[in-house]
Structure formats: C-alpha cells, structure tokens
A tleap script that builds the chain and sets N, CA, C and O, in Angstrom:
source leaprc.protein.ff14SB
mol = sequence {
  NMET LYS ALA ARG VAL HIE VAL MET LEU LYS
  SER GLY VAL LEU ASP PRO GLN GLY GLU ALA
  VAL ARG HIE ALA LEU GLY SER MET GLY PHE
  ASP GLY VAL GLU ALA VAL ARG GLN GLY LYS
  VAL ILE GLU LEU ASP LEU ALA GLU THR ASP
  ALA ALA LYS ALA LYS ALA THR VAL THR GLU
  MET CYS GLU LYS LEU LEU ALA ASN THR VAL
  ILE GLU SER TYR SER VAL GLU LEU CALA
}
set mol.1.N position { -17.059 -36.239 27.135 }
set mol.1.CA position { -16.894 -34.826 26.906 }
set mol.1.C position { -15.436 -34.565 26.559 }
set mol.1.O position { -14.530 -35.212 27.085 }
set mol.2.N position { -15.226 -33.606 25.667 }
set mol.2.CA position { -13.868 -33.236 25.271 }
set mol.2.C position { -13.526 -31.874 25.848 }
set mol.2.O position { -14.376 -30.990 25.952 }
set mol.3.N position { -12.271 -31.726 26.218 }
set mol.3.CA position { -11.769 -30.442 26.701 }
set mol.3.C position { -10.533 -30.086 25.894 }
set mol.3.O position { -9.726 -30.949 25.548 }
set mol.4.N position { -10.403 -28.816 25.607 }
set mol.4.CA position { -9.216 -28.311 24.913 }
set mol.4.C position { -8.629 -27.209 25.787 }
set mol.4.O position { -9.320 -26.268 26.175 }
set mol.5.N position { -7.342 -27.346 26.086 }
set mol.5.CA position { -6.639 -26.375 26.914 }
set mol.5.C position { -5.609 -25.670 26.044 }
set mol.5.O position { -4.785 -26.317 25.398 }
set mol.6.N position { -5.657 -24.343 26.029 }
set mol.6.CA position { -4.670 -23.530 25.324 }
set mol.6.C position { -3.734 -22.945 26.378 }
set mol.6.O position { -4.179 -22.274 27.309 }
set mol.7.N position { -2.441 -23.202 26.227 }
set mol.7.CA position { -1.441 -22.713 27.171 }
set mol.7.C position { -0.488 -21.791 26.408 }
set mol.7.O position { 0.072 -22.167 25.379 }
set mol.8.N position { -0.318 -20.572 26.936 }
set mol.8.CA position { 0.572 -19.594 26.308 }
set mol.8.C position { 1.442 -18.953 27.379 }
set mol.8.O position { 1.047 -18.853 28.541 }
set mol.9.N position { 2.629 -18.523 26.973 }
set mol.9.CA position { 3.458 -17.748 27.888 }
set mol.9.C position { 2.754 -16.427 28.177 }
set mol.9.O position { 2.117 -15.849 27.297 }
set mol.10.N position { 2.873 -15.957 29.409 }
set mol.10.CA position { 2.285 -14.661 29.764 }
set mol.10.C position { 2.984 -13.560 28.969 }
set mol.10.O position { 4.115 -13.732 28.514 }
set mol.11.N position { 2.307 -12.443 28.810 }
set mol.11.CA position { 2.789 -11.395 27.910 }
set mol.11.C position { 4.157 -10.834 28.289 }
set mol.11.O position { 4.896 -10.424 27.394 }
set mol.12.N position { 4.523 -10.796 29.540 }
set mol.12.CA position { 5.811 -10.241 29.939 }
set mol.12.C position { 6.964 -11.223 29.870 }
set mol.12.O position { 8.104 -10.854 30.151 }
set mol.13.N position { 6.689 -12.465 29.501 }
set mol.13.CA position { 7.715 -13.513 29.489 }
set mol.13.C position { 8.303 -13.621 28.083 }
set mol.13.O position { 7.569 -13.696 27.098 }
set mol.14.N position { 9.635 -13.630 28.000 }
set mol.14.CA position { 10.288 -13.774 26.699 }
set mol.14.C position { 9.963 -15.134 26.096 }
set mol.14.O position { 9.861 -16.136 26.804 }
set mol.15.N position { 9.802 -15.152 24.767 }
set mol.15.CA position { 9.455 -16.378 24.048 }
set mol.15.C position { 10.534 -16.658 22.999 }
set mol.15.O position { 10.348 -16.314 21.832 }
set mol.16.N position { 11.664 -17.278 23.388 }
set mol.16.CA position { 12.743 -17.511 22.424 }
set mol.16.C position { 12.327 -18.426 21.273 }
set mol.16.O position { 12.812 -18.263 20.153 }
set mol.17.N position { 11.448 -19.374 21.530 }
set mol.17.CA position { 10.994 -20.257 20.461 }
set mol.17.C position { 10.161 -19.467 19.445 }
set mol.17.O position { 10.314 -19.650 18.238 }
set mol.18.N position { 9.291 -18.597 19.931 }
set mol.18.CA position { 8.514 -17.750 19.038 }
set mol.18.C position { 9.403 -16.818 18.236 }
set mol.18.O position { 9.160 -16.587 17.051 }
set mol.19.N position { 10.436 -16.280 18.880 }
set mol.19.CA position { 11.371 -15.397 18.174 }
set mol.19.C position { 12.123 -16.160 17.091 }
set mol.19.O position { 12.363 -15.612 16.016 }
set mol.20.N position { 12.499 -17.407 17.344 }
set mol.20.CA position { 13.181 -18.231 16.341 }
set mol.20.C position { 12.259 -18.482 15.144 }
set mol.20.O position { 12.710 -18.460 13.999 }
set mol.21.N position { 10.984 -18.717 15.404 }
set mol.21.CA position { 10.018 -18.925 14.315 }
set mol.21.C position { 9.863 -17.642 13.503 }
set mol.21.O position { 9.835 -17.683 12.273 }
set mol.22.N position { 9.761 -16.493 14.195 }
set mol.22.CA position { 9.635 -15.217 13.492 }
set mol.22.C position { 10.840 -14.973 12.587 }
set mol.22.O position { 10.691 -14.555 11.439 }
set mol.23.N position { 12.031 -15.239 13.113 }
set mol.23.CA position { 13.250 -15.056 12.324 }
set mol.23.C position { 13.272 -15.992 11.116 }
set mol.23.O position { 13.625 -15.579 10.012 }
set mol.24.N position { 12.898 -17.241 11.329 }
set mol.24.CA position { 12.884 -18.215 10.227 }
set mol.24.C position { 11.878 -17.819 9.158 }
set mol.24.O position { 12.161 -17.947 7.967 }
set mol.25.N position { 10.712 -17.342 9.564 }
set mol.25.CA position { 9.718 -16.898 8.590 }
set mol.25.C position { 10.261 -15.744 7.746 }
set mol.25.O position { 10.063 -15.706 6.531 }
set mol.26.N position { 10.946 -14.804 8.402 }
set mol.26.CA position { 11.534 -13.682 7.672 }
set mol.26.C position { 12.581 -14.144 6.678 }
set mol.26.O position { 12.648 -13.623 5.564 }
set mol.27.N position { 13.402 -15.115 7.063 }
set mol.27.CA position { 14.438 -15.598 6.154 }
set mol.27.C position { 13.863 -16.426 5.012 }
set mol.27.O position { 14.535 -16.647 4.005 }
set mol.28.N position { 12.615 -16.887 5.162 }
set mol.28.CA position { 11.948 -17.630 4.089 }
set mol.28.C position { 11.134 -16.705 3.181 }
set mol.28.O position { 10.447 -17.163 2.269 }
set mol.29.N position { 11.221 -15.409 3.439 }
set mol.29.CA position { 10.541 -14.455 2.577 }
set mol.29.C position { 9.178 -14.003 3.072 }
set mol.29.O position { 8.488 -13.269 2.366 }
set mol.30.N position { 8.776 -14.414 4.247 }
set mol.30.CA position { 7.497 -13.990 4.814 }
set mol.30.C position { 7.721 -12.707 5.615 }
set mol.30.O position { 7.818 -12.726 6.842 }
set mol.31.N position { 7.798 -11.604 4.891 }
set mol.31.CA position { 8.042 -10.315 5.528 }
set mol.31.C position { 6.781 -9.818 6.216 }
set mol.31.O position { 5.672 -10.239 5.887 }
set mol.32.N position { 6.960 -8.932 7.159 }
set mol.32.CA position { 5.825 -8.312 7.827 }
set mol.32.C position { 5.374 -9.020 9.095 }
set mol.32.O position { 4.449 -8.549 9.756 }
set mol.33.N position { 5.998 -10.138 9.454 }
set mol.33.CA position { 5.653 -10.795 10.719 }
set mol.33.C position { 6.457 -10.106 11.814 }
set mol.33.O position { 7.676 -10.264 11.889 }
set mol.34.N position { 5.781 -9.352 12.654 }
set mol.34.CA position { 6.472 -8.561 13.660 }
set mol.34.C position { 6.727 -9.325 14.957 }
set mol.34.O position { 7.695 -9.038 15.660 }
set mol.35.N position { 5.878 -10.287 15.278 }
set mol.35.CA position { 6.066 -11.043 16.514 }
set mol.35.C position { 5.363 -12.391 16.396 }
set mol.35.O position { 4.344 -12.519 15.716 }
set mol.36.N position { 5.922 -13.387 17.065 }
set mol.36.CA position { 5.318 -14.719 17.136 }
set mol.36.C position { 5.343 -15.151 18.595 }
set mol.36.O position { 6.374 -15.054 19.260 }
set mol.37.N position { 4.221 -15.623 19.085 }
set mol.37.CA position { 4.124 -16.227 20.423 }
set mol.37.C position { 3.718 -17.676 20.186 }
set mol.37.O position { 2.716 -17.944 19.522 }
set mol.38.N position { 4.479 -18.587 20.716 }
set mol.38.CA position { 4.192 -19.997 20.527 }
set mol.38.C position { 3.672 -20.595 21.823 }
set mol.38.O position { 4.186 -20.308 22.904 }
set mol.39.N position { 2.656 -21.422 21.704 }
set mol.39.CA position { 2.084 -22.079 22.876 }
set mol.39.C position { 1.815 -23.541 22.579 }
set mol.39.O position { 2.411 -24.138 21.682 }
set mol.40.N position { 0.904 -24.097 23.354 }
set mol.40.CA position { 0.551 -25.500 23.136 }
set mol.40.C position { -0.947 -25.685 23.350 }
set mol.40.O position { -1.590 -24.936 24.084 }
set mol.41.N position { -1.478 -26.702 22.688 }
set mol.41.CA position { -2.881 -27.081 22.829 }
set mol.41.C position { -2.907 -28.507 23.344 }
set mol.41.O position { -2.234 -29.384 22.803 }
set mol.42.N position { -3.682 -28.734 24.386 }
set mol.42.CA position { -3.815 -30.067 24.979 }
set mol.42.C position { -5.275 -30.470 24.871 }
set mol.42.O position { -6.154 -29.753 25.351 }
set mol.43.N position { -5.543 -31.609 24.246 }
set mol.43.CA position { -6.913 -32.107 24.119 }
set mol.43.C position { -7.106 -33.293 25.045 }
set mol.43.O position { -6.279 -34.204 25.096 }
set mol.44.N position { -8.210 -33.267 25.778 }
set mol.44.CA position { -8.516 -34.313 26.750 }
set mol.44.C position { -9.877 -34.905 26.442 }
set mol.44.O position { -10.822 -34.168 26.162 }
set mol.45.N position { -9.993 -36.217 26.488 }
set mol.45.CA position { -11.280 -36.905 26.423 }
set mol.45.C position { -11.648 -37.281 27.851 }
set mol.45.O position { -10.943 -38.046 28.510 }
set mol.46.N position { -12.762 -36.732 28.316 }
set mol.46.CA position { -13.161 -36.911 29.710 }
set mol.46.C position { -14.388 -37.803 29.826 }
set mol.46.O position { -15.267 -37.767 28.964 }
set mol.47.N position { -14.453 -38.596 30.878 }
set mol.47.CA position { -15.629 -39.421 31.146 }
set mol.47.C position { -16.753 -38.579 31.746 }
set mol.47.O position { -17.921 -38.954 31.651 }
set mol.48.N position { -16.416 -37.459 32.354 }
set mol.48.CA position { -17.398 -36.594 33.017 }
set mol.48.C position { -18.427 -36.052 32.010 }
set mol.48.O position { -18.069 -35.657 30.901 }
set mol.49.N position { -19.699 -36.040 32.406 }
set mol.49.CA position { -20.750 -35.517 31.538 }
set mol.49.C position { -21.286 -34.169 32.006 }
set mol.49.O position { -21.963 -33.476 31.247 }
set mol.50.N position { -20.993 -33.796 33.235 }
set mol.50.CA position { -21.430 -32.504 33.772 }
set mol.50.C position { -20.388 -31.443 33.414 }
set mol.50.O position { -19.229 -31.552 33.812 }
set mol.51.N position { -20.800 -30.416 32.662 }
set mol.51.CA position { -19.863 -29.407 32.161 }
set mol.51.C position { -19.164 -28.657 33.290 }
set mol.51.O position { -17.960 -28.413 33.211 }
set mol.52.N position { -19.891 -28.290 34.331 }
set mol.52.CA position { -19.285 -27.540 35.439 }
set mol.52.C position { -18.223 -28.371 36.145 }
set mol.52.O position { -17.152 -27.861 36.474 }
set mol.53.N position { -18.511 -29.641 36.377 }
set mol.53.CA position { -17.535 -30.520 37.032 }
set mol.53.C position { -16.327 -30.739 36.128 }
set mol.53.O position { -15.186 -30.741 36.590 }
set mol.54.N position { -16.589 -30.923 34.837 }
set mol.54.CA position { -15.491 -31.137 33.892 }
set mol.54.C position { -14.571 -29.927 33.857 }
set mol.54.O position { -13.350 -30.076 33.886 }
set mol.55.N position { -15.148 -28.724 33.793 }
set mol.55.CA position { -14.318 -27.514 33.753 }
set mol.55.C position { -13.520 -27.363 35.037 }
set mol.55.O position { -12.349 -26.985 34.997 }
set mol.56.N position { -14.140 -27.656 36.175 }
set mol.56.CA position { -13.431 -27.568 37.451 }
set mol.56.C position { -12.272 -28.567 37.501 }
set mol.56.O position { -11.188 -28.240 37.984 }
set mol.57.N position { -12.500 -29.771 37.007 }
set mol.57.CA position { -11.457 -30.794 37.008 }
set mol.57.C position { -10.301 -30.402 36.097 }
set mol.57.O position { -9.135 -30.528 36.473 }
set mol.58.N position { -10.628 -29.929 34.901 }
set mol.58.CA position { -9.568 -29.539 33.955 }
set mol.58.C position { -8.802 -28.328 34.487 }
set mol.58.O position { -7.585 -28.245 34.323 }
set mol.59.N position { -9.495 -27.404 35.113 }
set mol.59.CA position { -8.820 -26.254 35.716 }
set mol.59.C position { -7.838 -26.713 36.786 }
set mol.59.O position { -6.723 -26.197 36.874 }
set mol.60.N position { -8.244 -27.669 37.588 }
set mol.60.CA position { -7.335 -28.215 38.601 }
set mol.60.C position { -6.134 -28.891 37.952 }
set mol.60.O position { -5.011 -28.764 38.439 }
set mol.61.N position { -6.367 -29.613 36.849 }
set mol.61.CA position { -5.262 -30.237 36.107 }
set mol.61.C position { -4.270 -29.188 35.630 }
set mol.61.O position { -3.056 -29.376 35.715 }
set mol.62.N position { -4.803 -28.080 35.126 }
set mol.62.CA position { -3.941 -26.998 34.635 }
set mol.62.C position { -3.119 -26.402 35.762 }
set mol.62.O position { -1.920 -26.170 35.611 }
set mol.63.N position { -3.763 -26.157 36.887 }
set mol.63.CA position { -3.078 -25.554 38.023 }
set mol.63.C position { -1.987 -26.464 38.589 }
set mol.63.O position { -0.971 -25.979 39.088 }
set mol.64.N position { -2.194 -27.783 38.512 }
set mol.64.CA position { -1.252 -28.726 39.113 }
set mol.64.C position { -0.208 -29.268 38.148 }
set mol.64.O position { 0.893 -29.617 38.574 }
set mol.65.N position { -0.532 -29.350 36.833 }
set mol.65.CA position { 0.390 -30.014 35.919 }
set mol.65.C position { 0.489 -29.393 34.531 }
set mol.65.O position { 1.595 -29.169 34.040 }
set mol.66.N position { -0.624 -29.115 33.896 }
set mol.66.CA position { -0.608 -28.785 32.474 }
set mol.66.C position { -0.015 -27.420 32.155 }
set mol.66.O position { 0.496 -27.216 31.053 }
set mol.67.N position { -0.072 -26.485 33.091 }
set mol.67.CA position { 0.483 -25.147 32.862 }
set mol.67.C position { 1.376 -24.755 34.035 }
set mol.67.O position { 1.080 -25.059 35.191 }
set mol.68.N position { 2.446 -24.090 33.721 }
set mol.68.CA position { 3.293 -23.494 34.756 }
set mol.68.C position { 2.730 -22.096 34.992 }
set mol.68.O position { 3.071 -21.156 34.274 }
set mol.69.N position { 1.879 -21.960 35.984 }
set mol.69.CA position { 1.121 -20.728 36.161 }
set mol.69.C position { 1.968 -19.525 36.560 }
set mol.69.O position { 1.465 -18.401 36.583 }
set mol.70.N position { 3.229 -19.737 36.870 }
set mol.70.CA position { 4.112 -18.616 37.150 }
set mol.70.C position { 4.402 -17.856 35.859 }
set mol.70.O position { 4.448 -16.626 35.862 }
set mol.71.N position { 4.599 -18.577 34.758 }
set mol.71.CA position { 4.975 -17.939 33.495 }
set mol.71.C position { 3.968 -18.177 32.365 }
set mol.71.O position { 4.100 -17.582 31.296 }
set mol.72.N position { 2.975 -19.027 32.580 }
set mol.72.CA position { 2.015 -19.348 31.520 }
set mol.72.C position { 0.590 -19.043 31.961 }
set mol.72.O position { 0.250 -19.135 33.140 }
set mol.73.N position { -0.229 -18.679 30.986 }
set mol.73.CA position { -1.664 -18.553 31.210 }
set mol.73.C position { -2.347 -19.665 30.407 }
set mol.73.O position { -1.756 -20.239 29.492 }
set mol.74.N position { -3.580 -19.951 30.760 }
set mol.74.CA position { -4.288 -21.013 30.048 }
set mol.74.C position { -5.762 -20.668 29.946 }
set mol.74.O position { -6.290 -19.859 30.708 }
set mol.75.N position { -6.413 -21.309 28.974 }
set mol.75.CA position { -7.864 -21.203 28.845 }
set mol.75.C position { -8.401 -22.599 28.569 }
set mol.75.O position { -7.722 -23.434 27.971 }
set mol.76.N position { -9.631 -22.840 29.013 }
set mol.76.CA position { -10.251 -24.161 28.884 }
set mol.76.C position { -11.517 -24.035 28.051 }
set mol.76.O position { -12.359 -23.176 28.312 }
set mol.77.N position { -11.646 -24.898 27.044 }
set mol.77.CA position { -12.858 -24.978 26.228 }
set mol.77.C position { -13.428 -26.396 26.384 }
set mol.77.O position { -12.680 -27.374 26.369 }
set mol.78.N position { -14.729 -26.498 26.530 }
set mol.78.CA position { -15.397 -27.799 26.586 }
set mol.78.C position { -16.244 -27.987 25.337 }
set mol.78.O position { -16.832 -27.038 24.818 }
set mol.79.N position { -16.296 -29.220 24.869 }
set mol.79.CA position { -17.122 -29.533 23.700 }
set mol.79.C position { -17.911 -30.801 23.951 }
set mol.79.O position { -18.670 -31.237 23.086 }
savepdb mol mol.pdb
quit
C-alpha cells in the first residue's frame, strides 16, 4: 500500500520560502501571484494491507517525525 503525506505550514505561520518564490515569480514576469505557501509531499511504500491500520501508522509517523505539529498541518492519502 502507498501513502502520501502532504505537510504545510499552518495558516498563521510566516512562510519565508513561499514569499521568496512569490517574489521570484514576480521578477520573472509572472504578475498576479498574490501569495505562495510552500510545503512538502512524502510518499511511503507500506507493507500493511489494512487501510485503517496503515492510516493509523502513518498518522503516528506524522505526529512523531514527519510533521512539526506545532507549526505544520498534514493530511494523509492512501492508495
């Protein structure tokens, strides 16, 4: 089973990397980009075949390592 985790900074947290991308896009002529939020995607290949167990395991991974839950939110997709 495959899992995909999307990790993003929470809405109240400043995103200097996203702001740098927005500025660079503007200087390259891509006008109209008002904001950029940058995150990360983590793909996992899991041996688990039970979807509920897999989601619980990946959620635990996120809580312990993959996301800094103080400043980041995450979502888990299974395929």
